[in-house]
Z-matrix of the N, CA and C atoms (Angstrom, degrees):
N
C 1 1.441
C 2 1.520 1 108.46
N 3 1.331 2 116.28 1 127.18
C 4 1.484 3 119.25 2 178.84
C 5 1.520 4 112.30 3 -70.25
N 6 1.309 5 114.43 4 157.82
C 7 1.468 6 122.34 5 176.76
C 8 1.523 7 109.30 6 -119.28
N 9 1.321 8 114.01 7 148.67
C 10 1.450 9 123.06 8 171.97
C 11 1.525 10 106.14 9 -110.10
N 12 1.318 11 116.82 10 119.81
C 13 1.452 12 121.24 11 177.85
C 14 1.522 13 107.44 12 -103.35
N 15 1.342 14 116.45 13 118.31
C 16 1.460 15 121.11 14 -179.31
C 17 1.520 16 107.63 15 -98.32
N 18 1.307 17 116.69 16 99.88
C 19 1.480 18 123.51 17 -170.56
C 20 1.514 19 112.37 18 -59.32
N 21 1.340 20 118.64 19 -49.01
C 22 1.467 21 119.43 20 -174.33
C 23 1.521 22 113.49 21 -87.56
N 24 1.327 23 116.15 22 14.25
C 25 1.484 24 122.00 23 168.28
C 26 1.521 25 107.77 24 -115.13
N 27 1.344 26 114.19 25 48.44
C 28 1.451 27 122.60 26 176.55
C 29 1.534 28 111.85 27 57.83
N 30 1.358 29 115.03 28 39.45
C 31 1.482 30 121.76 29 178.42
C 32 1.532 31 112.66 30 58.48
N 33 1.310 32 115.88 31 39.46
C 34 1.472 33 121.59 32 179.53
C 35 1.504 34 109.16 33 -67.18
N 36 1.344 35 117.07 34 128.32
C 37 1.464 36 122.67 35 176.42
C 38 1.513 37 109.42 36 -98.78
N 39 1.324 38 113.73 37 132.93
C 40 1.465 39 121.21 38 178.50
C 41 1.531 40 107.89 39 -125.21
N 42 1.336 41 117.92 40 126.35
C 43 1.461 42 120.40 41 177.66
C 44 1.531 43 110.66 42 -74.67
N 45 1.321 44 115.13 43 146.76
C 46 1.462 45 120.79 44 177.69
C 47 1.522 46 106.61 45 -114.71
N 48 1.325 47 115.58 46 109.23
C 49 1.455 48 121.93 47 -179.16
C 50 1.512 49 110.46 48 -90.77
N 51 1.335 50 117.36 49 154.56
C 52 1.478 51 119.97 50 178.24
C 53 1.528 52 112.45 51 -56.40
N 54 1.329 53 117.82 52 -27.09
C 55 1.468 54 120.73 53 -179.03
C 56 1.531 55 113.07 54 -76.27
N 57 1.351 56 116.77 55 -13.01
C 58 1.468 57 119.06 56 179.25
C 59 1.523 58 108.88 57 -71.83
N 60 1.315 59 115.62 58 131.31
C 61 1.467 60 119.91 59 178.91
C 62 1.506 61 113.64 60 -83.29
N 63 1.342 62 115.82 61 -19.97
C 64 1.456 63 119.74 62 -178.98
C 65 1.522 64 109.26 63 -159.14
N 66 1.314 65 115.22 64 171.16
C 67 1.482 66 120.40 65 174.51
C 68 1.531 67 108.19 66 -61.34
N 69 1.300 68 118.49 67 -40.10
C 70 1.465 69 121.73 68 178.86
C 71 1.526 70 110.55 69 -59.05
N 72 1.317 71 117.87 70 -42.91
C 73 1.473 72 121.54 71 178.97
C 74 1.520 73 110.38 72 -61.34
N 75 1.315 74 116.91 73 -42.55
C 76 1.478 75 121.44 74 -179.77
C 77 1.533 76 110.40 75 -63.56
N 78 1.328 77 116.10 76 -43.99
C 79 1.472 78 121.37 77 -179.45
C 80 1.523 79 110.03 78 -63.20
N 81 1.315 80 116.78 79 -46.11
C 82 1.453 81 120.51 80 -179.52
C 83 1.530 82 112.70 81 -67.91
N 84 1.333 83 117.07 82 -32.31
C 85 1.476 84 120.90 83 179.05
C 86 1.514 85 111.04 84 -62.49
N 87 1.363 86 116.38 85 -24.98
C 88 1.462 87 122.09 86 178.93
C 89 1.520 88 112.05 87 -96.87
N 90 1.316 89 116.38 88 13.38
C 91 1.485 90 123.58 89 176.24
C 92 1.538 91 112.78 90 62.90
N 93 1.317 92 115.95 91 34.27
C 94 1.452 93 121.67 92 173.89
C 95 1.538 94 106.92 93 -97.54
N 96 1.299 95 117.37 94 125.29
C 97 1.475 96 120.32 95 178.51
C 98 1.510 97 109.25 96 -74.25
N 99 1.317 98 116.36 97 131.75
C 100 1.455 99 122.82 98 178.76
C 101 1.513 100 107.20 99 -143.67
N 102 1.318 101 117.80 100 126.57
C 103 1.442 102 121.75 101 -176.43
C 104 1.536 103 111.60 102 -58.02
N 105 1.317 104 116.46 103 141.20
C 106 1.471 105 123.40 104 176.41
C 107 1.525 106 109.47 105 -164.70
N 108 1.297 107 116.57 106 80.71
C 109 1.449 108 123.35 107 -173.66
C 110 1.528 109 113.16 108 -59.90
N 111 1.309 110 119.71 109 -39.33
C 112 1.470 111 121.37 110 -176.32
C 113 1.504 112 113.47 111 -87.54
N 114 1.327 113 117.29 112 6.13
C 115 1.457 114 118.71 113 177.75
C 116 1.535 115 113.29 114 82.35
N 117 1.320 116 116.67 115 20.09
C 118 1.448 117 121.21 116 178.55
C 119 1.513 118 114.41 117 75.52
N 120 1.304 119 116.63 118 35.48
C 121 1.474 120 121.15 119 -179.31
C 122 1.514 121 114.14 120 -107.33
N 123 1.340 122 118.98 121 4.30
C 124 1.445 123 121.48 122 179.80
C 125 1.518 124 114.62 123 75.22
N 126 1.326 125 116.28 124 22.52
C 127 1.476 126 120.76 125 -178.98
C 128 1.501 127 114.55 126 -99.17
N 129 1.349 128 117.00 127 1.01
C 130 1.467 129 120.24 128 177.94
C 131 1.523 130 107.17 129 -148.87
N 132 1.292 131 118.06 130 -169.61
C 133 1.454 132 120.73 131 178.48
C 134 1.524 133 111.80 132 -124.28
N 135 1.326 134 118.17 133 18.58
C 136 1.467 135 118.95 134 -175.63
C 137 1.508 136 113.63 135 -72.97
N 138 1.306 137 120.25 136 -15.74
C 139 1.457 138 122.21 137 177.82
C 140 1.526 139 113.46 138 -96.39
N 141 1.330 140 116.32 139 9.04
C 142 1.462 141 118.24 140 -174.86
C 143 1.527 142 112.20 141 -60.54
N 144 1.315 143 114.32 142 143.88
C 145 1.433 144 122.55 143 177.95
C 146 1.516 145 109.35 144 -120.74
N 147 1.303 146 116.54 145 158.79
C 148 1.462 147 122.14 146 175.16
C 149 1.524 148 105.12 147 -102.36
N 150 1.322 149 116.25 148 121.47
C 151 1.444 150 122.29 149 179.98
C 152 1.535 151 108.62 150 -88.69
N 153 1.311 152 116.21 151 117.06
C 154 1.467 153 122.03 152 -178.70
C 155 1.506 154 111.96 153 -94.71
N 156 1.330 155 116.20 154 -47.34
C 157 1.461 156 122.39 155 179.47
C 158 1.505 157 110.29 156 -139.43
N 159 1.317 158 116.78 157 149.14
C 160 1.464 159 121.44 158 174.31
C 161 1.511 160 113.92 159 100.65
N 162 1.310 161 116.64 160 23.78
C 163 1.482 162 120.10 161 179.47
C 164 1.520 163 111.45 162 -51.85
N 165 1.313 164 116.28 163 -37.46
C 166 1.476 165 121.15 164 -179.22
C 167 1.528 166 112.72 165 -68.38
N 168 1.333 167 116.77 166 -13.12
C 169 1.463 168 121.11 167 -177.14
C 170 1.529 169 114.77 168 -103.15
N 171 1.314 170 116.38 169 8.91
C 172 1.483 171 119.24 170 179.68
C 173 1.529 172 110.07 171 -109.62
N 174 1.316 173 113.47 172 152.10
C 175 1.464 174 120.79 173 179.59
C 176 1.525 175 110.65 174 -65.42
N 177 1.300 176 115.84 175 167.44
C 178 1.463 177 121.81 176 177.40
C 179 1.542 178 108.69 177 -68.02
N 180 1.305 179 115.59 178 158.09
C 181 1.474 180 119.88 179 177.47
C 182 1.515 181 109.35 180 -61.68
N 183 1.329 182 114.96 181 138.80
C 184 1.474 183 120.40 182 176.73
C 185 1.551 184 108.21 183 -86.07
N 186 1.314 185 116.56 184 173.15
C 187 1.441 186 122.28 185 178.00
C 188 1.519 187 110.60 186 -58.63
N 189 1.333 188 116.55 187 -42.15
C 190 1.456 189 120.30 188 179.52
C 191 1.522 190 111.26 189 -61.76
N 192 1.323 191 116.43 190 -44.02
C 193 1.478 192 121.28 191 179.05
C 194 1.514 193 111.84 192 -65.37
N 195 1.312 194 116.77 193 -39.26
C 196 1.480 195 120.00 194 177.64
C 197 1.515 196 110.65 195 -63.69
N 198 1.340 197 116.55 196 -39.65
C 199 1.457 198 120.16 197 178.35
C 200 1.524 199 111.11 198 -59.30
N 201 1.336 200 116.65 199 -46.78
C 202 1.467 201 119.81 200 -179.94
C 203 1.516 202 111.60 201 -72.11
N 204 1.287 203 119.07 202 -32.25
C 205 1.461 204 122.53 203 175.99
C 206 1.525 205 109.47 204 -63.57
N 207 1.321 206 117.50 205 -44.31
C 208 1.462 207 122.64 206 -179.98
C 209 1.531 208 112.69 207 -66.10
N 210 1.346 209 116.69 208 -24.26
C 211 1.468 210 121.60 209 177.42
C 212 1.528 211 111.52 210 -93.88
N 213 1.332 212 116.52 211 8.24
C 214 1.476 213 123.07 212 -178.21
C 215 1.511 214 113.24 213 60.81
N 216 1.329 215 117.58 214 29.29
C 217 1.451 216 122.35 215 176.83
C 218 1.534 217 112.42 216 -99.85
N 219 1.314 218 115.32 217 -4.92
C 220 1.464 219 121.37 218 179.71
C 221 1.516 220 106.40 219 -138.74
N 222 1.328 221 116.00 220 113.06
C 223 1.467 222 121.57 221 -178.40
C 224 1.515 223 112.27 222 -75.56
N 225 1.316 224 117.08 223 168.69
C 226 1.477 225 123.03 224 -179.93
C 227 1.499 226 112.52 225 -52.09
N 228 1.332 227 117.97 226 -39.57
C 229 1.460 228 122.04 227 -176.30
C 230 1.526 229 113.47 228 -93.25
N 231 1.309 230 116.55 229 14.01
C 232 1.481 231 120.67 230 -178.56
C 233 1.510 232 110.57 231 -117.25
N 234 1.319 233 112.68 232 146.75
C 235 1.489 234 120.84 233 175.90
C 236 1.507 235 108.31 234 -137.01
N 237 1.307 236 117.14 235 161.26
C 238 1.475 237 121.10 236 172.79
C 239 1.527 238 105.91 237 -88.43
N 240 1.326 239 116.12 238 124.25
C 241 1.464 240 121.15 239 -178.79
C 242 1.530 241 111.59 240 -62.11
N 243 1.334 242 116.89 241 -27.83
C 244 1.480 243 120.13 242 -179.21
C 245 1.512 244 111.66 243 -78.55
N 246 1.298 245 119.13 244 -15.14
C 247 1.453 246 121.84 245 -176.34
C 248 1.540 247 112.25 246 -108.10
N 249 1.310 248 116.14 247 -24.26
C 250 1.463 249 122.81 248 -172.10
C 251 1.545 250 111.10 249 -82.36
N 252 1.336 251 114.92 250 133.39
C 253 1.478 252 122.29 251 173.69
C 254 1.513 253 107.31 252 -118.73
N 255 1.308 254 117.40 253 156.43
C 256 1.456 255 119.74 254 -179.07
C 257 1.532 256 112.66 255 -129.36
N 258 1.322 257 114.21 256 156.90
C 259 1.470 258 121.41 257 178.10
C 260 1.525 259 111.11 258 -122.14
N 261 1.308 260 116.83 259 -3.32
C 262 1.456 261 122.91 260 179.87
C 263 1.521 262 109.82 261 -158.20
N 264 1.319 263 116.07 262 -178.87
C 265 1.476 264 121.62 263 -176.75
C 266 1.537 265 111.00 264 -63.20
N 267 1.348 266 113.82 265 143.38
C 268 1.462 267 119.57 266 172.98
C 269 1.526 268 108.62 267 -137.33
N 270 1.342 269 114.79 268 158.33
C 271 1.451 270 122.53 269 171.58
C 272 1.507 271 107.06 270 -120.64
N 273 1.347 272 115.44 271 132.54
C 274 1.450 273 120.85 272 -175.68
C 275 1.539 274 109.78 273 -136.78
N 276 1.341 275 114.21 274 171.90
C 277 1.463 276 122.23 275 171.79
C 278 1.527 277 107.32 276 -137.34
N 279 1.306 278 114.76 277 153.60
C 280 1.450 279 121.10 278 169.95
C 281 1.525 280 106.97 279 -73.97
N 282 1.307 281 116.73 280 131.92
C 283 1.455 282 121.01 281 178.66
C 284 1.533 283 108.56 282 -63.99
N 285 1.348 284 118.31 283 135.72
C 286 1.465 285 120.47 284 -176.67
C 287 1.519 286 114.44 285 -53.32
N 288 1.323 287 117.77 286 -39.08
C 289 1.474 288 120.21 287 -177.16
C 290 1.546 289 111.78 288 -76.00
N 291 1.319 290 116.63 289 -9.20
C 292 1.479 291 119.29 290 -179.15
C 293 1.530 292 113.04 291 -112.97
N 294 1.311 293 117.15 292 16.04
C 295 1.451 294 120.43 293 177.15
C 296 1.531 295 108.73 294 -71.59
N 297 1.318 296 114.16 295 138.98
C 298 1.478 297 120.26 296 178.82
C 299 1.517 298 110.38 297 -85.29
N 300 1.323 299 118.07 298 139.17
C 301 1.469 300 120.43 299 -175.19
C 302 1.521 301 114.48 300 -66.68
N 303 1.306 302 119.67 301 -23.69
C 304 1.460 303 121.49 302 -178.17
C 305 1.532 304 112.81 303 -89.93
N 306 1.329 305 117.64 304 -5.19
C 307 1.458 306 121.75 305 -178.62
C 308 1.513 307 110.14 306 -93.78
N 309 1.327 308 115.97 307 150.14
C 310 1.471 309 121.78 308 173.37
C 311 1.526 310 108.55 309 -100.95
N 312 1.308 311 115.91 310 130.06
C 313 1.458 312 122.36 311 -178.93
C 314 1.521 313 108.79 312 -116.54
N 315 1.322 314 114.96 313 150.31
C 316 1.467 315 118.62 314 -177.24
C 317 1.524 316 111.54 315 -80.17
N 318 1.305 317 117.69 316 -18.53
C 319 1.482 318 123.22 317 172.81
C 320 1.488 319 109.67 318 -165.73
């Protein structure tokens, strides 16, 4: 079972089960708050993550992600947590502009 390591949440490890539909689902299943204004439907960029390691373990960009990438709203190292699926371990960070005010971050 792959793990998601969230670096700026004090290296919090989140397991990714085959039943998880996305990285966002895996994070929420472990009761970690992660911004997602559109409800995880790929209609905004509030759930974006910064991918640090494991590029080879993430699914291909979805249509929603390509749309935001083409509008320069999603950088090369960013993915939408609601759209991204994984097949192996990854390391990520919460995007600075999407940090929640009630959460404590390690940086």
